[in-house]
Residue frames as qw, qx, qy, qz and C-alpha x, y, z in Angstrom:
[[0.171, -0.721, 0.627, -0.239, 79.79, 86.86, 105.90],
 [0.820, -0.166, 0.524, -0.161, 78.92, 83.22, 106.40],
 [0.854, 0.504, 0.096, 0.086, 79.59, 82.38, 102.70],
 [0.309, 0.853, -0.343, 0.242, 82.72, 84.49, 102.69],
 [0.195, -0.655, 0.658, -0.317, 84.29, 83.19, 105.90],
 [0.680, -0.209, 0.650, -0.269, 82.81, 79.86, 106.79],
 [0.881, 0.380, 0.266, -0.092, 82.09, 78.28, 103.37],
 [0.619, 0.727, -0.237, 0.178, 84.89, 79.62, 101.16],
 [0.172, -0.751, 0.583, -0.259, 87.30, 79.78, 104.13],
 [0.782, -0.218, 0.564, -0.148, 86.71, 76.08, 104.99],
 [0.873, 0.468, 0.107, 0.079, 87.17, 75.02, 101.28],
 [0.323, 0.829, -0.397, 0.225, 90.43, 76.95, 101.23],
 [0.440, -0.606, 0.614, -0.251, 91.62, 75.24, 104.41],
 [0.889, 0.045, 0.449, -0.077, 90.76, 71.80, 103.13],
 [0.737, 0.659, -0.052, 0.140, 92.44, 72.48, 99.78],
 [0.030, 0.837, -0.497, 0.226, 95.50, 73.82, 101.57],
 [0.659, -0.430, 0.597, -0.156, 95.88, 70.78, 103.79],
 [0.908, 0.271, 0.320, 0.000, 95.52, 68.45, 100.85],
 [0.542, 0.798, -0.178, 0.194, 98.00, 70.45, 98.68],
 [0.195, -0.774, 0.563, -0.214, 100.54, 70.64, 101.48],
 [0.783, -0.234, 0.570, -0.091, 100.36, 66.92, 102.16],
 [0.842, 0.503, 0.174, 0.092, 100.73, 66.13, 98.41],
 [0.356, 0.855, -0.303, 0.225, 103.65, 68.47, 97.97],
 [0.409, -0.676, 0.588, -0.172, 105.40, 67.22, 101.08],
 [0.802, -0.088, 0.591, 0.008, 105.19, 63.60, 99.95],
 [0.737, 0.676, 0.014, -0.016, 106.24, 64.38, 96.37],
 [0.252, -0.775, 0.565, 0.132, 109.79, 63.10, 96.71],
 [0.621, 0.445, -0.622, -0.175, 112.02, 60.81, 94.70],
 [0.212, 0.237, -0.915, 0.248, 112.15, 57.29, 95.88],
 [0.356, 0.094, 0.665, -0.650, 108.81, 57.36, 97.64],
 [0.659, 0.470, 0.322, -0.491, 106.48, 57.12, 94.65],
 [0.586, 0.115, 0.678, 0.429, 106.49, 55.11, 91.40],
 [0.046, -0.034, 0.412, 0.910, 106.09, 56.74, 88.03],
 [0.250, -0.495, -0.725, -0.408, 102.38, 55.73, 87.94],
 [0.381, -0.642, -0.522, 0.412, 101.99, 57.10, 91.49],
 [0.222, -0.327, 0.058, 0.917, 103.52, 60.42, 90.41],
 [0.085, -0.229, -0.610, -0.754, 101.08, 60.61, 87.52],
 [0.357, -0.636, -0.673, -0.122, 98.08, 60.11, 89.80],
 [0.406, -0.563, -0.331, 0.639, 99.51, 62.51, 92.41],
 [0.159, -0.070, 0.257, 0.951, 99.96, 65.23, 89.79],
 [0.215, -0.501, -0.637, -0.544, 96.25, 65.01, 88.83],
 [0.437, -0.715, -0.508, 0.198, 95.36, 65.61, 92.54],
 [0.401, -0.376, -0.049, 0.834, 97.92, 68.44, 92.74],
 [0.053, 0.189, 0.421, 0.886, 96.54, 70.21, 89.65],
 [0.367, -0.621, -0.588, -0.365, 92.95, 69.93, 90.92],
 [0.543, -0.615, -0.425, 0.382, 93.81, 70.78, 94.54],
 [0.352, -0.266, 0.018, 0.897, 96.03, 73.75, 93.79],
 [0.050, -0.320, -0.487, -0.811, 93.53, 75.04, 91.19],
 [0.425, -0.670, -0.584, -0.167, 90.62, 74.71, 93.66],
 [0.507, -0.562, -0.284, 0.589, 92.68, 76.44, 96.41],
 [0.244, -0.075, 0.179, 0.950, 93.70, 79.34, 94.15],
 [0.183, -0.441, -0.562, -0.675, 90.17, 79.82, 92.82],
 [0.506, -0.650, -0.564, 0.058, 88.67, 79.60, 96.29],
 [0.461, -0.387, -0.179, 0.779, 91.18, 82.08, 97.64],
 [0.053, 0.143, 0.331, 0.931, 90.35, 84.60, 94.89],
 [0.344, -0.565, -0.600, -0.449, 86.61, 84.12, 95.54],
 [0.529, -0.589, -0.482, 0.375, 87.09, 84.60, 99.27],
 [0.335, -0.301, -0.035, 0.892, 89.05, 87.81, 98.93],
 [0.051, -0.235, -0.469, -0.850, 86.82, 89.20, 96.17],
 [0.409, -0.617, -0.628, -0.241, 83.64, 88.49, 98.14],
 [0.503, -0.562, -0.364, 0.546, 85.16, 89.99, 101.25],
 [0.276, -0.150, 0.135, 0.940, 86.39, 93.10, 99.40],
 [0.159, -0.081, -0.413, -0.893, 83.36, 93.84, 97.19],
 [0.502, -0.458, -0.634, -0.369, 80.39, 92.25, 99.04],
 [0.606, -0.542, -0.506, 0.288, 81.11, 92.15, 102.78],
 [0.438, -0.154, -0.150, 0.873, 83.43, 95.14, 103.21],
 [0.062, -0.386, -0.264, -0.882, 81.10, 97.77, 101.72],
 [0.568, -0.634, -0.465, -0.244, 78.52, 96.88, 104.43],
 [0.680, -0.373, -0.311, 0.549, 81.21, 97.25, 107.04],
 [0.409, -0.090, 0.012, 0.908, 82.54, 100.55, 105.91],
 [0.035, -0.727, -0.492, -0.477, 79.24, 102.46, 105.31],
 [0.186, 0.012, -0.345, 0.920, 79.35, 105.87, 106.90],
 [0.279, -0.596, -0.665, -0.353, 75.90, 106.15, 108.52],
 [0.484, -0.629, -0.494, 0.355, 76.40, 107.70, 112.00],
 [0.068, 0.984, 0.048, 0.161, 77.74, 111.13, 111.00],
 [0.442, 0.656, -0.427, 0.438, 81.09, 112.72, 111.66],
 [0.225, -0.515, 0.595, -0.574, 80.84, 112.46, 115.52],
 [0.355, -0.038, -0.933, -0.045, 79.18, 108.99, 115.41],
 [0.393, -0.133, 0.365, -0.834, 76.14, 110.37, 117.32],
 [0.792, -0.015, -0.252, -0.556, 73.88, 107.56, 116.05],
 [0.686, 0.126, -0.696, 0.168, 76.06, 105.01, 117.72],
 [0.089, -0.374, 0.562, -0.733, 75.78, 106.43, 121.22],
 [0.589, -0.163, 0.506, -0.608, 74.31, 103.98, 123.71],
 [0.863, 0.238, -0.285, -0.342, 74.17, 101.10, 121.25],
 [0.723, -0.402, 0.562, -0.010, 75.32, 97.58, 122.14],
 [0.637, 0.135, 0.655, 0.382, 75.56, 96.48, 118.48],
 [0.008, -0.116, 0.401, 0.908, 75.67, 98.25, 115.09],
 [0.419, 0.553, 0.611, -0.381, 72.25, 99.16, 113.67],
 [0.498, 0.636, 0.486, 0.332, 70.74, 100.47, 110.45],
 [0.041, 0.989, 0.033, 0.141, 71.89, 103.96, 111.57],
 [0.290, -0.794, 0.533, 0.036, 75.37, 102.94, 112.82],
 [0.820, 0.405, -0.402, -0.050, 77.53, 100.69, 110.60],
 [0.902, -0.298, -0.113, 0.291, 80.05, 98.27, 112.04],
 [0.541, 0.360, -0.098, 0.754, 82.81, 100.74, 111.07],
 [0.185, -0.671, 0.023, -0.718, 81.03, 103.60, 112.79],
 [0.803, -0.555, -0.139, -0.167, 80.34, 101.41, 115.85],
 [0.856, -0.069, -0.140, 0.493, 83.98, 100.47, 116.17],
 [0.385, 0.416, -0.053, 0.822, 85.25, 103.98, 115.67],
 [0.360, -0.705, -0.133, -0.597, 82.74, 105.44, 118.11],
 [0.210, 0.207, -0.786, 0.544, 84.13, 103.36, 121.01],
 [0.614, -0.375, -0.109, -0.686, 80.40, 102.84, 122.02],
 [0.934, -0.284, -0.184, -0.115, 81.20, 99.44, 123.60],
 [0.771, -0.483, 0.172, 0.377, 84.63, 100.18, 125.06],
 [0.066, -0.749, 0.446, 0.485, 87.94, 101.02, 123.48],
 [0.783, 0.253, 0.562, 0.084, 87.41, 99.46, 120.07],
 [0.341, 0.879, -0.145, -0.299, 88.91, 102.02, 117.72],
 [0.217, -0.573, 0.749, 0.254, 92.09, 99.92, 117.36],
 [0.642, 0.207, 0.737, 0.030, 90.12, 97.07, 115.77],
 [0.562, 0.793, 0.233, -0.033, 89.49, 99.39, 112.79],
 [0.100, 0.926, -0.348, -0.106, 92.75, 101.39, 112.70],
 [0.179, -0.532, 0.820, 0.114, 94.97, 98.29, 113.03],
 [0.544, 0.067, 0.833, -0.071, 92.92, 95.13, 112.53],
 [0.628, 0.661, 0.370, -0.177, 90.81, 96.18, 109.52],
 [0.264, 0.852, -0.373, -0.255, 93.74, 97.90, 107.79],
 [0.236, -0.421, 0.865, 0.139, 95.84, 94.77, 108.12],
 [0.596, 0.269, 0.747, -0.116, 92.98, 92.56, 107.02],
 [0.536, 0.780, 0.076, -0.314, 92.32, 94.65, 103.92],
 [0.300, 0.782, -0.518, -0.173, 95.89, 94.43, 102.71],
 [0.298, -0.383, 0.874, -0.034, 97.24, 91.14, 104.06],
 [0.734, 0.273, 0.557, -0.275, 94.26, 89.22, 102.63],
 [0.627, 0.720, -0.155, -0.253, 95.31, 90.06, 99.03],
 [0.004, 0.617, -0.781, -0.091, 98.60, 88.21, 99.54],
 [0.641, -0.027, 0.739, -0.205, 96.76, 84.85, 99.93],
 [0.781, 0.531, 0.301, -0.132, 95.36, 84.60, 96.40],
 [0.359, 0.837, -0.401, -0.098, 98.55, 85.99, 94.84],
 [0.192, -0.523, 0.829, -0.045, 100.74, 83.42, 96.58],
 [0.696, 0.127, 0.676, -0.206, 98.27, 80.56, 96.09],
 [0.708, 0.685, 0.077, -0.156, 98.05, 81.36, 92.37],
 [0.166, 0.778, -0.604, -0.038, 101.85, 81.60, 92.10],
 [0.446, -0.290, 0.838, -0.124, 102.19, 78.22, 93.69],
 [0.753, 0.385, 0.487, -0.220, 99.49, 76.77, 91.43],
 [0.572, 0.781, -0.191, -0.163, 101.22, 78.14, 88.31],
 [0.058, -0.640, 0.766, -0.008, 104.54, 76.62, 89.42],
 [0.610, 0.003, 0.774, -0.173, 102.83, 73.25, 89.91],
 [0.721, 0.608, 0.249, -0.222, 101.17, 73.52, 86.46],
 [0.363, 0.830, -0.404, -0.124, 104.41, 74.53, 84.74],
 [0.002, 0.546, -0.834, 0.076, 106.84, 72.07, 86.32],
 [0.890, -0.033, -0.220, -0.399, 104.44, 69.24, 87.03],
 [0.974, -0.179, -0.082, 0.110, 106.25, 65.90, 87.58],
 [0.577, 0.501, -0.302, 0.570, 109.66, 67.72, 87.34],
 [0.389, -0.752, 0.214, -0.488, 109.01, 68.97, 90.88],
 [0.956, -0.294, -0.003, 0.012, 109.98, 65.52, 92.13],
 [0.822, 0.132, -0.066, 0.550, 113.61, 65.95, 90.96],
 [0.204, 0.537, -0.124, 0.809, 113.87, 69.59, 92.08],
 [0.471, -0.498, -0.631, 0.364, 113.65, 69.68, 95.91],
 [0.206, -0.203, -0.126, 0.949, 114.52, 73.37, 96.03],
 [0.253, -0.159, -0.391, -0.871, 111.59, 74.20, 93.77],
 [0.524, -0.441, -0.717, -0.125, 109.24, 71.87, 95.64],
 [0.430, -0.395, -0.481, 0.655, 110.34, 73.62, 98.85],
 [0.006, -0.033, 0.102, 0.994, 109.72, 77.05, 97.23],
 [0.431, -0.339, -0.585, -0.598, 106.15, 75.96, 96.32],
 [0.548, -0.468, -0.661, 0.209, 105.62, 74.78, 99.92],
 [0.287, -0.260, -0.285, 0.877, 106.87, 78.04, 101.23],
 [0.188, -0.130, -0.322, -0.919, 104.44, 79.96, 98.97],
 [0.532, -0.389, -0.694, -0.290, 101.66, 77.63, 100.05],
 [0.492, -0.467, -0.565, 0.470, 102.35, 78.19, 103.75],
 [0.127, -0.139, -0.086, 0.978, 102.66, 81.96, 103.27],
 [0.334, -0.270, -0.498, -0.754, 99.33, 81.99, 101.50],
 [0.571, -0.475, -0.670, 0.018, 97.85, 80.09, 104.43],
 [0.394, -0.327, -0.405, 0.758, 99.39, 82.44, 106.99],
 [0.071, -0.055, -0.170, -0.981, 98.05, 85.51, 105.10],
 [0.483, -0.381, -0.581, -0.533, 94.60, 83.90, 105.05],
 [0.550, -0.424, -0.650, 0.310, 94.82, 83.04, 108.77],
 [0.226, -0.185, -0.231, 0.928, 95.81, 86.61, 109.69],
 [0.281, -0.132, -0.317, -0.896, 92.99, 88.08, 107.60],
 [0.563, -0.360, -0.684, -0.291, 90.50, 85.50, 108.87],
 [0.467, -0.341, -0.604, 0.548, 91.42, 86.02, 112.46],
 [0.031, -0.129, -0.124, 0.983, 91.07, 89.77, 112.25],
 [0.392, -0.211, -0.500, -0.742, 87.77, 89.29, 110.36],
 [0.554, -0.391, -0.735, -0.009, 86.40, 86.96, 113.05],
 [0.354, -0.334, -0.489, 0.724, 87.44, 89.26, 115.89],
 [0.103, 0.021, -0.117, -0.988, 86.08, 92.36, 114.19],
 [0.471, -0.279, -0.618, -0.564, 82.82, 90.54, 113.48],
 [0.488, -0.394, -0.707, 0.326, 82.60, 89.62, 117.17],
 [0.182, -0.305, -0.282, 0.891, 83.03, 93.29, 118.26],
 [0.336, 0.447, 0.028, -0.829, 80.82, 94.75, 115.54],
 [0.449, 0.214, 0.844, 0.203, 78.78, 92.18, 113.50],
 [0.185, 0.021, -0.451, -0.873, 77.24, 93.11, 110.20],
 [0.267, 0.344, 0.799, -0.414, 73.51, 93.11, 110.98]]
């Protein structure tokens, strides 16, 4: 969970902020032709790193972290979770949350985890779409403000999807950490 959320998530946030700043300042009249050429190199690398990191984050979350969360260990009535303060080897985080052993926590799974599972996949799709537009149009983005704005909207939407998924992940991990 540390690599998934803290390492890859931080790299995504750094790449996002750099990509947003570069796209925002990619306007006619602000930069020379040589400046645009240098800026495009940073955009290609930054958008590529952001898209790759987003895919890595979602894939590690879905196929490495999430299976530990969703293990069904406690039985149909969650008997192994009774009286626990945290999940254990006999009560997975999913079982712990659904058992309401530490209060009314079932909503964290039924709403939070469901949203996290689905919304998270929007981030790499949108980040990759924005990256492909930057690769295809390159310096022509300067003369096309509507297209530059569309890339910025995709970029911000990818960020918002990552923030929603990350926030739900952090809150769920607080309630029922993977131990």
